[in-house]
ChimeraX commands (.cxc) that place a marker at each C-alpha (Angstrom):
marker #1 position 5.24,-44.03,0.41 radius 0.5
marker #1 position 1.68,-42.45,-0.25 radius 0.5
marker #1 position -0.95,-43.02,-2.68 radius 0.5
marker #1 position -2.17,-40.30,-5.34 radius 0.5
marker #1 position -5.36,-40.46,-3.52 radius 0.5
marker #1 position -3.81,-39.61,-0.07 radius 0.5
marker #1 position -1.71,-36.96,-1.48 radius 0.5
marker #1 position -5.08,-35.40,-3.01 radius 0.5
marker #1 position -6.93,-35.53,0.15 radius 0.5
marker #1 position -3.86,-34.05,2.38 radius 0.5
marker #1 position -3.37,-31.26,-0.32 radius 0.5
marker #1 position -6.80,-30.16,-0.48 radius 0.5
marker #1 position -6.72,-29.76,3.37 radius 0.5
marker #1 position -3.44,-27.86,3.50 radius 0.5
marker #1 position -4.89,-25.58,0.47 radius 0.5
marker #1 position -8.06,-24.71,2.22 radius 0.5
marker #1 position -6.07,-23.79,5.42 radius 0.5
marker #1 position -4.03,-21.51,2.95 radius 0.5
marker #1 position -6.94,-20.00,0.85 radius 0.5
marker #1 position -8.83,-19.26,3.93 radius 0.5
marker #1 position -6.09,-16.76,5.13 radius 0.5
marker #1 position -2.63,-16.19,3.57 radius 0.5
marker #1 position -0.01,-18.33,5.63 radius 0.5
marker #1 position 3.72,-18.30,5.56 radius 0.5
marker #1 position 5.53,-21.77,4.97 radius 0.5
marker #1 position 6.32,-22.20,8.43 radius 0.5
marker #1 position 2.89,-21.71,9.77 radius 0.5
marker #1 position 1.85,-24.33,7.55 radius 0.5
marker #1 position 4.55,-26.67,8.68 radius 0.5
marker #1 position 3.48,-25.92,12.20 radius 0.5
marker #1 position -0.06,-26.54,11.68 radius 0.5
marker #1 position 0.35,-29.85,9.75 radius 0.5
marker #1 position 3.36,-31.54,11.33 radius 0.5
marker #1 position 1.44,-33.81,13.48 radius 0.5
marker #1 position -1.48,-34.51,11.14 radius 0.5
marker #1 position 0.56,-35.32,8.13 radius 0.5
marker #1 position 3.31,-37.68,7.52 radius 0.5
marker #1 position 6.71,-35.72,6.80 radius 0.5
marker #1 position 7.65,-36.79,3.22 radius 0.5
marker #1 position 4.06,-36.27,2.41 radius 0.5
marker #1 position 3.94,-32.51,3.79 radius 0.5
marker #1 position 7.20,-31.76,2.14 radius 0.5
marker #1 position 5.94,-32.78,-1.31 radius 0.5
marker #1 position 2.68,-31.02,-0.73 radius 0.5
marker #1 position 4.61,-27.88,0.42 radius 0.5
marker #1 position 6.72,-27.99,-2.85 radius 0.5
marker #1 position 3.84,-28.53,-4.98 radius 0.5
marker #1 position 2.03,-25.38,-3.52 radius 0.5
marker #1 position 5.01,-23.29,-3.67 radius 0.5
marker #1 position 5.45,-24.23,-7.12 radius 0.5
marker #1 position 1.69,-23.31,-7.89 radius 0.5
marker #1 position 2.46,-20.04,-6.11 radius 0.5
marker #1 position -0.01,-20.75,-3.10 radius 0.5
marker #1 position 2.92,-20.38,-0.76 radius 0.5
marker #1 position 5.36,-17.74,-1.43 radius 0.5
marker #1 position 7.08,-16.13,1.68 radius 0.5
marker #1 position 7.98,-12.96,-0.07 radius 0.5
marker #1 position 4.77,-12.16,-1.35 radius 0.5
marker #1 position 3.13,-12.91,2.31 radius 0.5
marker #1 position 5.55,-10.30,3.65 radius 0.5
marker #1 position 4.56,-7.78,0.88 radius 0.5
marker #1 position 1.11,-8.37,1.72 radius 0.5
marker #1 position 1.37,-8.39,5.54 radius 0.5
marker #1 position 3.49,-5.08,5.63 radius 0.5
marker #1 position 0.98,-3.28,3.29 radius 0.5
marker #1 position -1.90,-4.51,5.80 radius 0.5
marker #1 position 0.06,-3.31,8.87 radius 0.5
marker #1 position 0.51,-0.14,6.77 radius 0.5
marker #1 position -3.10,0.42,6.06 radius 0.5
marker #1 position -4.32,-0.56,9.61 radius 0.5
marker #1 position -1.77,-0.17,12.47 radius 0.5
marker #1 position 0.81,2.15,13.79 radius 0.5
marker #1 position 3.85,0.18,14.14 radius 0.5
marker #1 position 7.51,0.66,14.24 radius 0.5
marker #1 position 9.84,-0.89,11.70 radius 0.5
marker #1 position 11.15,-3.05,14.55 radius 0.5
marker #1 position 7.52,-4.30,15.51 radius 0.5
marker #1 position 6.67,-5.42,12.02 radius 0.5
marker #1 position 10.06,-7.51,11.79 radius 0.5
marker #1 position 9.17,-9.23,15.04 radius 0.5
marker #1 position 5.47,-10.03,13.60 radius 0.5
marker #1 position 7.24,-11.45,10.49 radius 0.5
marker #1 position 9.67,-13.37,12.42 radius 0.5
marker #1 position 6.81,-14.71,14.63 radius 0.5
marker #1 position 5.31,-16.16,11.55 radius 0.5
marker #1 position 8.55,-17.95,10.82 radius 0.5
marker #1 position 9.84,-15.81,7.98 radius 0.5
marker #1 position 13.46,-16.41,7.05 radius 0.5
marker #1 position 15.37,-13.30,8.39 radius 0.5
marker #1 position 17.12,-12.68,4.96 radius 0.5
marker #1 position 13.80,-12.36,3.36 radius 0.5
marker #1 position 12.89,-9.81,6.05 radius 0.5
marker #1 position 15.86,-7.88,5.83 radius 0.5
marker #1 position 15.91,-7.94,2.01 radius 0.5
marker #1 position 12.23,-6.53,2.12 radius 0.5
marker #1 position 13.36,-3.81,4.49 radius 0.5
marker #1 position 16.09,-2.68,2.72 radius 0.5
marker #1 position 14.30,-2.56,-0.70 radius 0.5
marker #1 position 11.52,-0.58,0.80 radius 0.5
marker #1 position 13.34,1.55,3.51 radius 0.5
marker #1 position 12.22,4.96,2.41 radius 0.5
marker #1 position 8.49,3.80,2.11 radius 0.5
marker #1 position 8.79,1.99,5.49 radius 0.5
marker #1 position 10.51,5.16,7.17 radius 0.5
marker #1 position 7.78,7.24,5.88 radius 0.5
marker #1 position 5.29,5.01,7.51 radius 0.5
marker #1 position 7.23,4.75,10.74 radius 0.5
marker #1 position 7.37,8.57,10.98 radius 0.5
marker #1 position 3.72,8.60,10.21 radius 0.5
marker #1 position 3.06,6.19,13.04 radius 0.5
marker #1 position 4.85,7.92,15.51 radius 0.5
marker #1 position 3.13,11.20,14.69 radius 0.5
marker #1 position -0.38,9.17,15.12 radius 0.5
marker #1 position 0.92,7.91,18.49 radius 0.5
marker #1 position 2.13,11.16,19.92 radius 0.5
marker #1 position -0.90,13.03,18.74 radius 0.5
marker #1 position -3.22,10.58,20.74 radius 0.5
marker #1 position -0.86,10.82,23.78 radius 0.5
marker #1 position 0.02,14.51,23.88 radius 0.5
marker #1 position -2.91,15.20,25.88 radius 0.5
marker #1 position -2.19,12.91,28.81 radius 0.5
marker #1 position 1.83,12.76,28.43 radius 0.5
marker #1 position 4.77,15.10,28.40 radius 0.5
marker #1 position 6.68,15.04,25.31 radius 0.5
marker #1 position 9.94,13.35,26.74 radius 0.5
marker #1 position 7.59,10.80,28.01 radius 0.5
marker #1 position 6.16,10.13,24.74 radius 0.5
marker #1 position 9.58,9.93,23.23 radius 0.5
marker #1 position 10.45,7.26,25.40 radius 0.5
marker #1 position 7.24,5.42,24.81 radius 0.5
marker #1 position 7.91,5.45,21.27 radius 0.5
marker #1 position 11.54,4.45,21.64 radius 0.5
marker #1 position 10.57,1.44,23.78 radius 0.5
marker #1 position 8.10,0.30,20.94 radius 0.5
marker #1 position 11.04,0.40,18.56 radius 0.5
marker #1 position 10.89,3.47,16.78 radius 0.5
marker #1 position 14.27,4.84,15.52 radius 0.5
marker #1 position 15.11,8.23,17.27 radius 0.5
marker #1 position 15.31,10.11,14.21 radius 0.5
marker #1 position 12.06,9.12,12.85 radius 0.5
marker #1 position 10.52,10.21,16.53 radius 0.5
marker #1 position 12.21,13.75,16.15 radius 0.5
marker #1 position 10.80,14.20,12.67 radius 0.5
marker #1 position 7.29,12.97,13.82 radius 0.5
marker #1 position 7.39,15.37,16.87 radius 0.5
marker #1 position 8.52,18.40,15.02 radius 0.5
marker #1 position 5.11,20.00,14.66 radius 0.5
marker #1 position 3.50,18.73,17.98 radius 0.5
marker link #1:1,2 radius 0.2
marker link #1:2,3 radius 0.2
marker link #1:3,4 radius 0.2
marker link #1:4,5 radius 0.2
marker link #1:5,6 radius 0.2
marker link #1:6,7 radius 0.2
marker link #1:7,8 radius 0.2
marker link #1:8,9 radius 0.2
marker link #1:9,10 radius 0.2
marker link #1:10,11 radius 0.2
marker link #1:11,12 radius 0.2
marker link #1:12,13 radius 0.2
marker link #1:13,14 radius 0.2
marker link #1:14,15 radius 0.2
marker link #1:15,16 radius 0.2
marker link #1:16,17 radius 0.2
marker link #1:17,18 radius 0.2
marker link #1:18,19 radius 0.2
marker link #1:19,20 radius 0.2
marker link #1:20,21 radius 0.2
marker link #1:21,22 radius 0.2
marker link #1:22,23 radius 0.2
marker link #1:23,24 radius 0.2
marker link #1:24,25 radius 0.2
marker link #1:25,26 radius 0.2
marker link #1:26,27 radius 0.2
marker link #1:27,28 radius 0.2
marker link #1:28,29 radius 0.2
marker link #1:29,30 radius 0.2
marker link #1:30,31 radius 0.2
marker link #1:31,32 radius 0.2
marker link #1:32,33 radius 0.2
marker link #1:33,34 radius 0.2
marker link #1:34,35 radius 0.2
marker link #1:35,36 radius 0.2
marker link #1:36,37 radius 0.2
marker link #1:37,38 radius 0.2
marker link #1:38,39 radius 0.2
marker link #1:39,40 radius 0.2
marker link #1:40,41 radius 0.2
marker link #1:41,42 radius 0.2
marker link #1:42,43 radius 0.2
marker link #1:43,44 radius 0.2
marker link #1:44,45 radius 0.2
marker link #1:45,46 radius 0.2
marker link #1:46,47 radius 0.2
marker link #1:47,48 radius 0.2
marker link #1:48,49 radius 0.2
marker link #1:49,50 radius 0.2
marker link #1:50,51 radius 0.2
marker link #1:51,52 radius 0.2
marker link #1:52,53 radius 0.2
marker link #1:53,54 radius 0.2
marker link #1:54,55 radius 0.2
marker link #1:55,56 radius 0.2
marker link #1:56,57 radius 0.2
marker link #1:57,58 radius 0.2
marker link #1:58,59 radius 0.2
marker link #1:59,60 radius 0.2
marker link #1:60,61 radius 0.2
marker link #1:61,62 radius 0.2
marker link #1:62,63 radius 0.2
marker link #1:63,64 radius 0.2
marker link #1:64,65 radius 0.2
marker link #1:65,66 radius 0.2
marker link #1:66,67 radius 0.2
marker link #1:67,68 radius 0.2
marker link #1:68,69 radius 0.2
marker link #1:69,70 radius 0.2
marker link #1:70,71 radius 0.2
marker link #1:71,72 radius 0.2
marker link #1:72,73 radius 0.2
marker link #1:73,74 radius 0.2
marker link #1:74,75 radius 0.2
marker link #1:75,76 radius 0.2
marker link #1:76,77 radius 0.2
marker link #1:77,78 radius 0.2
marker link #1:78,79 radius 0.2
marker link #1:79,80 radius 0.2
marker link #1:80,81 radius 0.2
marker link #1:81,82 radius 0.2
marker link #1:82,83 radius 0.2
marker link #1:83,84 radius 0.2
marker link #1:84,85 radius 0.2
marker link #1:85,86 radius 0.2
marker link #1:86,87 radius 0.2
marker link #1:87,88 radius 0.2
marker link #1:88,89 radius 0.2
marker link #1:89,90 radius 0.2
marker link #1:90,91 radius 0.2
marker link #1:91,92 radius 0.2
marker link #1:92,93 radius 0.2
marker link #1:93,94 radius 0.2
marker link #1:94,95 radius 0.2
marker link #1:95,96 radius 0.2
marker link #1:96,97 radius 0.2
marker link #1:97,98 radius 0.2
marker link #1:98,99 radius 0.2
marker link #1:99,100 radius 0.2
marker link #1:100,101 radius 0.2
marker link #1:101,102 radius 0.2
marker link #1:102,103 radius 0.2
marker link #1:103,104 radius 0.2
marker link #1:104,105 radius 0.2
marker link #1:105,106 radius 0.2
marker link #1:106,107 radius 0.2
marker link #1:107,108 radius 0.2
marker link #1:108,109 radius 0.2
marker link #1:109,110 radius 0.2
marker link #1:110,111 radius 0.2
marker link #1:111,112 radius 0.2
marker link #1:112,113 radius 0.2
marker link #1:113,114 radius 0.2
marker link #1:114,115 radius 0.2
marker link #1:115,116 radius 0.2
marker link #1:116,117 radius 0.2
marker link #1:117,118 radius 0.2
marker link #1:118,119 radius 0.2
marker link #1:119,120 radius 0.2
marker link #1:120,121 radius 0.2
marker link #1:121,122 radius 0.2
marker link #1:122,123 radius 0.2
marker link #1:123,124 radius 0.2
marker link #1:124,125 radius 0.2
marker link #1:125,126 radius 0.2
marker link #1:126,127 radius 0.2
marker link #1:127,128 radius 0.2
marker link #1:128,129 radius 0.2
marker link #1:129,130 radius 0.2
marker link #1:130,131 radius 0.2
marker link #1:131,132 radius 0.2
marker link #1:132,133 radius 0.2
marker link #1:133,134 radius 0.2
marker link #1:134,135 radius 0.2
marker link #1:135,136 radius 0.2
marker link #1:136,137 radius 0.2
marker link #1:137,138 radius 0.2
marker link #1:138,139 radius 0.2
marker link #1:139,140 radius 0.2
marker link #1:140,141 radius 0.2
marker link #1:141,142 radius 0.2
marker link #1:142,143 radius 0.2
marker link #1:143,144 radius 0.2
marker link #1:144,145 radius 0.2
marker link #1:145,146 radius 0.2
marker link #1:146,147 radius 0.2
marker link #1:147,148 radius 0.2
view
């Protein structure tokens, strides 16, 4: 067992890590698994979840919004990036299902942005192949390429 002082000291360390940049529960576990005793880490994570400092569903929402504002990615690339952060597959799939229309429009816009950048150096078919390899859906590629 651990003392209240130990809990507070380690909780403060984890909280600083979370407040510096939004983190998934899995990222926190990986970071501290060798530094903090397992039961203590579990209790800290539970405490921070209850206090809403750790919320994987909110993490997905904020991360996807950042991607949409700053990057050109396919829905599949977004999924992979979230998986790499240790987010549960069900949570990712639920978010994508609930936001499928907005994500579809974003994917079309992303494909169009990439196609416009590459149109001077690549043939249209090469651009389509490139986008397919990056995980874009064919129907979204076709819509994006209509007016190029």
